[in-house]
N, C-alpha and C positions, 0 to 999 in steps of 0.2 A: 733473943732479948732486946737487941737494939736494932732490930730490922727495919723499924720505921724511921730511924734517924736519917738514913740516906734517901728516904722517899719524900722528904720535904719538898714541897713546891717551890720553885725559884722565886715566885711572887710572895711567898709567906714572909711577913715581916718579923723581926727578931722578937717583938714584944707580944706576939700571939703564939699559942700553942698548936692550933690547927687552922686549916683554911676556913672551916665553918665558923669558928670563933672570930676570925678576921672580918669575914663577911657580915656576921651579925653586928659587929662593932660599927661597921661601915653603914649598914642599914639604920641603926639606931642614930647615928650622928647625922645622917640625911633627913631623918624624920624630925629631929630637933631643929635642924636648919629650916625645913618646910614650916614648922610650927611658928617660927619667928616670921616667916614670909606671910602665914596666915594672919598674924597679928598686924603686919604692916599693911597688907591690902585691906584687912578688916576695918582698920581706922578710916580708910578712904570710903569704904562702902557705908559705913556709919554716917559719915560727913555727907555723902551723896543723899543718903536716905533722909536725913534731916532737912536738907534744902529742898528735896523733892516734895516733902510734906508741906513745907512753908510756901513754896512757889510752884505748886503742881501745874497750873495752867501755863505758866511761862516754859516749864520744863517739857510739857507735852507739846507745845508749840515748837520749841527748839528741836526736839526729838524728831518731829515730822519733816523738819528740813534737812535731815540726814537721809542720804540715799541709802535704802535698806538692801539693795541687791549686792553691793560689795561686802556689806557686813554678813550676809547670808552665805555668800561664797566662801568668805574667810572662815565661818563656822564649820562648813563642810571640809574645808581645807585642813583645818586643825584636827577635826575628829579623824580624817584620813591619816594625818601625821602620827596621832596616837596609836593607830593601828599598825603603821609601818615600824614605830618605835618598839612597840610590844613584840613584833615579829623579829626585830633585830636582837631583842634580849633572849628571845626563845632560841634563835639560831646560835647565839653565843653559848647558851646553856648546853646545846647538843653538839658543840664543837664543829659548827659549819662556817668556817671563816669567810668564804666567798659571800654566803648569803648574808651574814652579819654586816659586812661592807656595804653590799648592795642595799639592804634595808635602811642602814644608817645614811646612805647617800640620798635614798628616796625621802627620808624625813628631812634632811637639809634642803632638798628642793622645794618640798611642801611648805617648809617654814619660811624659805625665801619667797615663795609665791604670796604667802600671807603678808609679809613686809612690804612687798612691792604694791599689793593692793592698798595697804595702809597709806603708803606714800601717796598713792592716787587720791585717796580720801582726804588726806591732809591738803593736798594741792587744791582740791575743791574748796576747802575751808578757806584757804587765803584768797582764792578767786572770788568767793562770795562775801568776803569781808566778815567771816565768822570767827576770826582769830582774836581772842581777848587783847584789848590794848587800845591805842589811840585811834586805830583805823577801824575798829569795830562797828559795823552797822548791820543789825540783824535784818533790817527790811531792804538792804541794798539789792540782794539778788532777786527777790519777788518783784521789786519795782522796775528792775532793769529789764525783766522779761515780761512785764505787764501781767503777772499772774498773782492774785491775792493768796496770802497764807491761809491755810486751812485752820481755823480756830478749834479749840477743843469743844466737845459736846457741851452745850450750855453757854458758850460764848466766853469772852474774856471779861475779867473783873478788874482790869487795870488799864492804865493809859499807856500810850506809846513810850514815854520816857521810862516808865517802870519795867515795860517789857524789854527795853534795851538794856536796863541794869541786870535784871534777873536772868535773861537768856545769856548774858555774858558769864554769869555764874555757872550755868549749865555747861557752856563751852570750855570754861576754866577747868572744871572736873573732868570733862570729856577728854581734854588734851592731857591732863595729868595722869588719869587712869589708863588710858590707852597708850600713852607714851611710855609710862613705866612698864606696862605690859609688853610693848614692843622691845624696850630695852632688855627685859628678861628673855625675850626671844632671841635678841641678838647674841647675848651671852650664852644661851643654849646652843645656838648654831655653831659658835666658836668651839664649845666643848664637843659637840658632835663631830666637828672636823678632826679634832684631836683623837677622839675615841676610834673614828673610822681609820684613821692613819695607824693607830695601835692594833686595831683589828687586822689590818692589812699586813702588818708586820708579824702576824701570828702571836700577839701577846696573850690572847684570851683562849681558853679552852673550857671543858666542861667542869673543871675544878675552880678555875679562877676567871670569873666574868663579872665580878662586883662592879667595876667602873661602868660597864654598860647598863647594869641594872640600876645603879644610882643616877645615871644620867636620865634613864627612863622615868625613874620617879620624879625627877625635876621637870622634865618635859611634860608629864601628865598633869602635874601641878599647874604649869604655865596654861595648858589647854583648858583646865578646869576653871581658871580665873576668867578666861575668855567666855565660856559658857554662862557665867554670871553677867559678864559685862555687856554681852550682846543684848539680851532682853531689857536690862536696866536702861541702856543708852539709846537703843534703836526702836524698841517696841512700845514706848508709851503712847497710849491712845490710838494704837493701830488695830483696825477691825478688819 
């Protein structure tokens, strides 16, 4: 009659009846959290879209000043990290402790590579005086290397002063959106370290792997945000 009482998993919390019920509650909670994140980033995307409609020429000009190769590499890196994250979830589900740890570490490495490339990109923005503020000068880099900026098809419809103001809006949004994305990645990497340590200690098995799965959902969300950021910020008027 009571044969199941002693079979309770040690990770089962007292307010849940079964491990599947506990997992379902965790999944629901994570999706609710991700919904709030969608609303948060959605506001930024709407703001970006409006300004891009109003100042398209300036946004296209500013976008062309960004090096596309680092952004492209980061896109590939993040897609790879989604794969390693998915493999770590699968390894946890099939009770493969070593594989779980290894795939989590691989995800951490790829995430760190992404952040390293982003630091390089930010350093270029400071070097080129493309950081919004008192020292902002959109034309500084092109004039220092003697190479004219490539104007959008059809030419510019605004003067130099207006270009300075409106491109600064673009870079303000660039730093806010990519900076918040990078912050989410830093948080994700910290969580991955904790989950990897727990996996190393044998905390997960085929019955209890929800923390790995929840972390995977968060990581995939962060990757998807970048998939939208890359074309919006890097690929305007590129043919």
